[in-house]
Backbone bond lengths (Angstrom), bond angles and torsions (degrees), N, CA, C in turn:
res aa  C-N    CA-C-N  psi(-1)  N-CA   C-N-CA  omega(-1)  CA-C   N-CA-C  phi
1 M - - - 1.435 - - 1.522 109.94 -
2 K 1.291 116.24 164.65 1.453 121.55 -175.62 1.525 113.38 -91.92
3 S 1.321 118.12 -13.90 1.464 120.40 -175.06 1.518 111.49 -67.79
4 E 1.301 115.15 149.67 1.458 120.74 179.97 1.518 111.87 -110.89
5 Q 1.327 118.25 -10.14 1.455 121.64 -179.66 1.519 109.34 -132.02
6 I 1.337 115.61 152.96 1.456 120.66 177.82 1.522 108.62 -149.09
7 T 1.308 115.18 147.51 1.451 121.75 173.26 1.513 107.04 -123.04
8 L 1.331 116.85 125.25 1.453 120.81 177.40 1.522 108.24 -109.33
9 D 1.316 115.62 131.88 1.454 122.27 178.47 1.516 106.20 -127.28
10 T 1.302 116.76 126.29 1.467 119.05 -175.66 1.516 112.00 -62.11
11 G 1.329 118.35 -21.28 1.457 120.62 177.30 1.524 111.69 -75.33
12 L 1.304 117.00 -40.34 1.464 124.97 -179.80 1.521 113.46 40.07
13 S 1.334 116.53 45.15 1.461 118.99 174.48 1.530 109.10 -58.43
14 Y 1.301 114.55 -41.57 1.463 120.83 175.60 1.520 107.63 -136.03
15 C 1.311 116.43 132.01 1.462 121.04 175.17 1.525 106.68 -93.98
16 L 1.308 116.57 131.49 1.448 120.89 177.13 1.515 108.27 -100.76
17 V 1.310 115.38 114.53 1.456 121.93 -175.65 1.526 107.52 -129.58
18 P 1.325 117.76 136.14 1.468 119.61 177.27 1.529 111.20 -56.34
19 P 1.345 117.20 138.89 1.470 121.45 -176.60 1.529 114.06 -53.24
20 R 1.321 118.43 -39.85 1.468 118.73 -178.27 1.534 110.89 -67.29
21 D 1.332 117.17 -29.92 1.460 119.86 176.51 1.523 110.56 -71.54
22 I 1.334 116.80 -37.70 1.467 119.70 176.05 1.522 109.45 -62.22
23 D 1.327 117.17 -40.75 1.465 120.39 176.72 1.532 110.51 -58.23
24 D 1.336 117.15 -44.66 1.463 120.88 178.90 1.527 111.14 -62.65
25 I 1.332 116.77 -40.77 1.467 120.84 -179.48 1.528 110.76 -66.20
26 T 1.334 117.48 -46.10 1.469 119.50 -179.29 1.532 111.19 -65.96
27 K 1.328 117.76 -35.43 1.469 120.24 176.18 1.524 110.96 -65.64
28 A 1.339 116.96 -40.94 1.471 120.57 178.46 1.521 110.89 -65.07
29 I 1.329 117.00 -42.42 1.472 120.11 177.95 1.521 110.28 -61.56
30 R 1.331 117.24 -45.03 1.464 120.95 179.72 1.527 110.66 -61.98
31 G 1.333 116.95 -41.93 1.458 120.76 -179.28 1.519 113.56 -66.39
32 E 1.339 117.16 -34.28 1.464 120.97 -176.94 1.524 113.71 -89.98
33 T 1.335 117.43 -26.33 1.469 119.53 -171.84 1.523 114.39 -128.88
34 N 1.325 117.69 -8.71 1.461 124.09 -175.55 1.534 111.39 66.02
35 I 1.332 116.93 24.28 1.463 121.91 176.00 1.522 108.05 -88.03
36 T 1.335 116.91 133.38 1.453 120.30 176.56 1.525 109.26 -107.29
37 C 1.315 115.79 136.32 1.465 122.49 -178.83 1.518 109.18 -120.63
38 K 1.321 114.96 145.87 1.465 119.31 175.99 1.514 109.02 -134.48
39 K 1.321 114.76 152.71 1.460 121.29 -178.02 1.521 109.58 -72.41
40 E 1.312 115.40 131.28 1.456 123.32 174.31 1.511 106.09 -130.27
41 G 1.286 118.84 152.28 1.458 120.57 177.74 1.510 110.97 135.87
42 Y 1.293 114.92 175.84 1.452 121.08 -174.96 1.513 110.25 -125.31
43 D 1.316 115.50 141.01 1.459 122.68 177.04 1.523 111.30 51.46
44 D 1.334 117.09 -119.45 1.459 121.03 -175.79 1.524 112.91 -88.30
45 L 1.330 118.32 0.63 1.458 121.52 -178.64 1.522 108.63 -91.85
46 D 1.330 116.04 102.56 1.460 121.20 -178.18 1.525 109.39 -95.41
47 L 1.307 115.67 103.87 1.456 121.84 173.87 1.518 107.46 -111.31
48 Y 1.315 115.97 155.36 1.454 120.54 179.38 1.510 109.14 -124.28
49 E 1.331 115.74 140.82 1.449 121.97 175.17 1.521 107.16 -118.78
50 C 1.325 115.55 133.15 1.461 120.99 -176.13 1.524 109.62 -119.50
51 D 1.317 115.91 135.49 1.462 121.30 176.90 1.520 109.03 -90.36
52 C 1.349 116.09 120.52 1.453 119.38 178.47 1.520 110.39 -160.56
53 D 1.312 115.56 165.52 1.456 119.96 172.36 1.532 107.99 -103.21
54 K 1.328 116.06 176.49 1.467 120.13 -174.75 1.531 111.46 -61.91
55 N 1.325 117.45 -36.98 1.469 120.93 179.35 1.527 111.10 -64.65
56 Q 1.317 117.28 -44.59 1.464 120.68 177.72 1.528 110.39 -62.09
57 F 1.337 116.97 -43.37 1.461 120.52 179.85 1.525 110.95 -60.14
58 S 1.324 116.66 -38.15 1.468 119.91 -178.92 1.527 112.37 -68.29
59 M 1.334 117.77 -17.03 1.463 121.77 -179.60 1.531 112.62 -85.67
60 I 1.336 118.24 -9.85 1.461 120.88 -179.26 1.525 108.95 -70.28
61 K 1.316 115.08 133.65 1.463 121.07 -178.37 1.522 110.62 -92.12
62 P 1.346 117.41 154.53 1.464 119.71 174.48 1.528 110.25 -59.11
63 L 1.306 115.15 152.47 1.457 121.39 178.94 1.521 107.79 -84.16
64 Q 1.326 116.09 121.16 1.465 121.30 179.64 1.515 109.23 -111.43
65 M 1.331 114.82 132.42 1.459 120.28 -179.76 1.518 109.74 -125.32
66 N 1.304 116.45 138.24 1.459 122.53 174.26 1.518 106.43 -103.75
67 I 1.331 115.15 108.71 1.457 120.41 -178.38 1.518 108.21 -117.14
68 N 1.325 113.91 108.14 1.461 120.83 179.04 1.534 111.86 54.22
69 G 1.330 115.90 43.04 1.459 120.61 176.44 1.521 115.16 84.62
70 R 1.302 118.18 0.89 1.468 121.62 177.60 1.523 109.28 -115.11
71 F 1.320 115.36 135.68 1.456 119.82 179.64 1.521 110.75 -92.15
72 F 1.326 115.30 133.20 1.454 122.71 175.11 1.523 107.17 -119.89
73 T 1.316 115.98 135.32 1.463 120.63 -179.90 1.516 108.88 -116.65
74 L 1.315 115.47 128.91 1.447 122.27 178.06 1.524 107.16 -111.79
75 P 1.346 118.21 113.83 1.462 119.90 -178.98 1.524 110.89 -60.55
76 V 1.312 115.87 150.96 1.467 121.17 -178.04 1.527 110.69 -52.70
77 E 1.318 117.63 -43.01 1.463 121.45 -176.99 1.529 112.73 -62.97
78 A 1.329 118.03 -16.74 1.464 121.56 179.28 1.529 112.19 -82.43
79 W 1.325 117.86 -19.04 1.457 119.32 -177.24 1.524 114.39 -129.79
80 M 1.350 116.67 -1.48 1.459 120.10 178.45 1.522 107.96 -152.10
81 S 1.312 116.41 146.26 1.465 120.10 177.04 1.513 109.54 -128.06
82 Y 1.315 115.21 156.01 1.461 122.07 -179.33 1.523 108.64 -109.92
83 D 1.320 116.78 127.60 1.463 122.63 178.66 1.524 107.88 -118.40
84 P 1.351 117.69 102.42 1.470 119.68 -177.15 1.519 113.75 -61.44
85 S 1.329 118.54 -22.06 1.464 120.42 179.62 1.531 112.03 -70.79
86 K 1.331 116.85 -17.80 1.469 120.47 179.57 1.528 112.15 -98.26
87 E 1.320 117.58 2.93 1.463 121.41 -178.02 1.517 109.97 -65.17
88 S 1.332 115.65 136.16 1.463 121.41 176.68 1.524 108.75 -65.58
89 K 1.282 115.70 138.21 1.480 120.21 -179.53 1.495 109.96 -101.81
């Protein structure tokens, strides 16, 4: 990623990520899983909703970050959730 700073909060109710990095992440997800994501939210709250089935969701890899030479791994469940009621039929 291109960012040079990061803030980690164990609560992580909302992750604050630079928009260009989110673009890179959504492009990588689409390239690896064929999942498409679109921006949802109001005003300054940028949330994303992705259309996928359970198999596609299972193909998403954990988010790995290299911060000052140390790798941090964020499990998929920490930054994305699967809602079977929203699955395309």
